[in-house]
C-alpha positions in Angstrom: 112.6 -31.4 -15.6 110.3 -32.3 -18.4 107.2 -30.4 -18.7 104.2 -28.8 -21.0 106.1 -25.2 -21.8 103.0 -23.5 -19.8 103.4 -25.3 -16.5 107.2 -24.6 -16.8 106.9 -21.1 -17.9 104.5 -20.3 -15.1 106.5 -21.8 -12.4 109.3 -20.1 -13.7 107.8 -16.8 -13.5 106.3 -16.9 -10.4 109.3 -18.5 -8.3 111.5 -15.9 -10.3 109.4 -13.0 -9.3 109.1 -14.3 -5.3 112.8 -14.3 -5.4 113.5 -10.8 -6.3 110.6 -9.3 -4.4 112.6 -8.3 -1.9 115.9 -8.4 -3.5 117.3 -5.2 -2.7 116.4 -5.7 1.3 118.5 -9.1 1.2 121.5 -7.6 -0.9 124.4 -8.8 1.2 122.5 -12.4 2.1 122.8 -12.7 -2.2 126.3 -11.7 -2.0 126.9 -14.6 0.8 125.4 -16.9 -1.3 127.4 -16.4 -4.4 130.9 -17.1 -2.3 129.2 -20.2 -1.1 131.4 -23.5 -1.7 130.5 -26.4 -3.4 130.7 -28.4 -0.4 128.2 -26.3 1.6 125.7 -28.2 -0.6 126.5 -31.0 1.4 123.7 -29.5 4.0 122.6 -31.7 7.3 119.7 -33.8 7.0 115.7 -31.9 7.2 115.7 -33.2 10.7 118.6 -31.9 11.6 118.4 -28.5 10.3 114.8 -27.8 10.7 112.9 -29.9 12.7 114.7 -31.1 15.9 116.1 -27.6 16.7 112.5 -27.0 17.6 112.2 -29.6 19.8 110.2 -32.0 17.4 111.3 -35.8 17.7 112.4 -36.6 13.9 113.8 -39.5 12.4 115.1 -40.1 8.3 113.9 -42.7 6.0 115.2 -43.5 2.9 113.4 -45.3 0.0 114.3 -46.2 -3.8 111.8 -45.8 -6.3 110.9 -48.5 -9.2 113.4 -46.2 -11.4 116.4 -46.0 -8.9 115.5 -42.2 -7.6 116.9 -42.2 -3.9 113.9 -40.1 -2.2 114.2 -38.7 1.8 111.0 -39.1 4.3 110.9 -37.4 7.6 108.7 -38.9 10.4 108.0 -36.1 13.2 105.9 -36.4 16.2 105.0 -33.8 18.8 107.5 -32.1 21.2 105.5 -34.2 24.1 105.5 -37.9 22.0 107.7 -40.7 21.4 108.3 -41.7 17.8 108.1 -45.1 18.7 104.5 -44.6 20.4 102.0 -42.7 17.7 98.4 -42.3 18.9 97.0 -40.7 15.8 96.9 -41.8 11.9 99.4 -41.2 9.4 99.3 -37.9 7.3 101.7 -37.5 4.3 102.6 -33.7 3.6 103.5 -33.4 -0.3 105.5 -30.3 -1.1 104.5 -28.1 -4.6 107.0 -27.2 -7.4 110.4 -25.7 -6.8 110.1 -26.8 -2.7 110.9 -29.1 -0.5 109.7 -31.1 2.6 111.1 -27.9 4.7 108.1 -25.9 3.4 105.9 -27.0 5.8 108.4 -26.1 8.7 109.7 -22.7 8.0 107.0 -20.9 9.9 107.1 -20.7 13.9 105.4 -23.9 15.5 102.3 -22.3 16.0 102.3 -21.3 12.1 103.3 -24.3 10.2 101.4 -27.2 9.4 103.8 -30.2 10.0 104.3 -28.8 13.8 100.3 -28.3 14.4 99.8 -31.7 13.0 102.1 -33.3 15.3 101.1 -31.2 18.2 97.7 -32.6 17.4 98.4 -36.3 17.6 99.0 -37.5 14.0 102.1 -39.4 12.5 103.1 -36.7 10.3 105.4 -37.9 7.2 107.3 -35.1 5.0 107.6 -36.3 1.3 110.4 -34.9 -0.6 110.2 -35.8 -5.0 113.5 -36.4 -6.7 115.8 -33.6 -7.6 115.3 -31.6 -4.2 117.4 -30.8 -2.0 116.6 -33.3 0.8 116.3 -36.2 -2.2 119.4 -35.8 -4.5 120.0 -39.1 -5.6 120.0 -42.2 -7.7 121.6 -45.5 -8.2 123.3 -44.8 -11.2 122.8 -41.3 -12.7 124.6 -38.3 -11.1 122.6 -35.1 -10.8 125.2 -33.6 -13.6 123.6 -36.2 -15.8 121.0 -34.9 -18.3 118.9 -38.2 -17.8 119.0 -37.6 -14.0 116.4 -34.5 -14.6 114.6 -36.3 -17.6 111.0 -36.5 -15.9 107.7 -34.8 -15.4 104.9 -34.6 -12.7 103.9 -38.1 -14.2 107.1 -40.1 -12.8 106.6 -37.7 -9.6 103.3 -39.8 -9.2 103.4 -42.9 -10.6 107.1 -43.4 -9.0 107.9 -41.0 -6.0 104.4 -40.8 -4.5 103.2 -44.3 -4.9 106.6 -45.4 -3.3 106.1 -43.0 -0.2 102.5 -44.2 0.0 103.3 -47.6 0.0 106.6 -47.3 2.2 104.1 -45.6 5.0 101.9 -48.5 4.7 104.2 -50.7 5.5 105.8 -49.3 8.2 102.4 -48.0 9.8 100.0 -50.4 8.8 97.5 -48.0 8.7 96.1 -45.7 5.9 97.3 -42.2 5.3 95.7 -39.0 4.7 97.6 -36.9 2.5 97.9 -33.0 2.2 99.1 -31.9 -1.2 99.8 -28.3 -2.1 99.9 -27.0 -5.9 102.1 -29.9 -7.6 101.6 -32.2 -4.7 97.8 -32.0 -5.6 98.0 -33.3 -9.4 100.7 -35.6 -7.9 98.0 -37.1 -5.8 95.1 -37.3 -7.7 97.2 -38.9 -10.4 98.7 -41.4 -8.2 95.4 -42.3 -6.6 94.1 -43.4 -9.9 95.9 -46.7 -9.1 93.9 -48.7 -7.4 96.3 -50.6 -4.7 97.5 -46.9 -4.3 94.4 -45.4 -3.7 93.4 -48.7 -1.3 95.8 -47.3 1.3 94.7 -43.8 1.6 92.0 -42.6 3.8 91.5 -39.0 2.1 93.2 -36.1 0.7 93.2 -32.4 1.6 94.5 -30.6 -2.0 95.8 -26.9 -0.9 96.1 -24.8 -4.3 94.9 -27.9 -6.3 95.9 -27.7 -9.8 95.0 -29.9 -13.1 95.7 -27.3 -16.0 96.7 -24.0 -16.7 94.6 -22.9 -19.6 92.5 -19.8 -17.9 95.8 -17.8 -17.1 95.5 -14.0 -17.9 98.6 -12.6 -16.3 100.1 -10.5 -19.2 103.8 -11.3 -18.0 103.1 -15.1 -18.0 101.8 -15.2 -21.4 104.4 -12.9 -22.6 107.1 -15.4 -21.4 105.0 -18.5 -22.6 105.3 -16.4 -26.2 108.8 -16.6 -26.0 109.2 -20.2 -25.5 111.3 -19.5 -22.4 111.2 -23.5 -21.5 112.6 -24.3 -25.1 115.5 -21.3 -24.3 116.6 -22.9 -21.2 116.8 -26.3 -22.6 118.7 -25.0 -25.4 121.0 -23.3 -23.2 122.1 -26.4 -21.5 120.2 -26.1 -18.3 118.7 -29.4 -17.2 118.4 -28.0 -13.5 116.5 -25.0 -12.2 118.8 -23.9 -9.4 117.5 -20.2 -8.3 120.6 -19.6 -6.2 122.9 -20.6 -8.8 125.3 -17.5 -9.6 123.9 -17.0 -13.1 120.2 -16.6 -11.9 121.9 -14.2 -8.8 123.6 -12.0 -11.5 120.6 -12.1 -13.5 118.6 -10.7 -10.4 121.1 -8.2 -9.7 121.3 -6.8 -13.4 117.2 -6.6 -13.9 117.0 -5.0 -10.4 119.7 -2.6 -11.1 117.4 0.2 -12.6 115.2 -2.0 -15.1 113.0 -3.4 -13.2 110.8 -2.2 -10.1 111.5 -5.5 -7.9 109.3 -4.5 -5.2 105.9 -5.2 -7.4 107.0 -7.8 -9.4 105.2 -10.7 -7.9 101.8 -9.0 -8.0 102.0 -8.8 -12.1 101.6 -12.4 -12.0 99.7 -13.3 -8.7 98.0 -10.0 -8.0 98.2 -7.9 -4.5 99.5 -10.4 -1.6 100.4 -10.2 1.8 103.7 -12.1 2.5 104.5 -13.2 5.7 107.4 -15.4 5.2 110.7 -13.3 4.7 112.5 -13.9 1.6 115.9 -14.1 3.2 114.5 -17.3 5.3 112.9 -18.2 1.7 116.8 -18.2 0.1 118.0 -19.9 2.8 116.3 -22.7 2.8 114.3 -22.8 -0.6 115.2 -26.0 -2.9 115.6 -26.2 -6.3 114.7 -28.9 -9.1 
């Protein structure tokens, strides 16, 4: 994924820190990840894996962007509703960087926004951008091709999000509400600069909105920016940042084995946090880009 050095470094540093926040507590699970077969990546759909087991009707939709990427959309309704009869307006949930549509359903139905909106009668649509676990695909490129990963948030906005909004409008004949998180907010702001797309949107709620990174002061992040981490990763021939790869898991083991206090690394970037989501669950469901 091509991006500004600061954005890639910040995203990598933050996700890296979250990844090892509880690494010692989930060491057996990390070992299991290392021995996963490549065939395990052929996981069931998001509907089948996470949404339907919680009792919510869910259907999979596939769309193709103008530049050939194949994206997945999920449509979710209340446990007491029928997908064919949706009383509420459509709402599109757009995830942040290094995440996927599963981010809206990781906690209990009472704590997950996707489930909460469905139970309140909304016609919930779940977006998944190119390169994520639920949208791996292109009409001609393989995920092993460098060109597959040659995109930035502009393409995510002008191609991915725009096509999602157009598709939902075609299916529902209604204007869509958008809820974006982090990267999903800058995608929304950019996509809505197109008058035809803006006409299809009723309103947008932006969670942790992002537009620039000028005021970041965290010493660890600034150091990683100074090291040009994004250029180092590119020079190593790494085009896909997969935080469940053997290389990064081995690196985590090495760093946490007497070199770093992995129990408090995240706070060096974000400040004091109270994490309600177990990292073992994050590791199990986390997608990559």
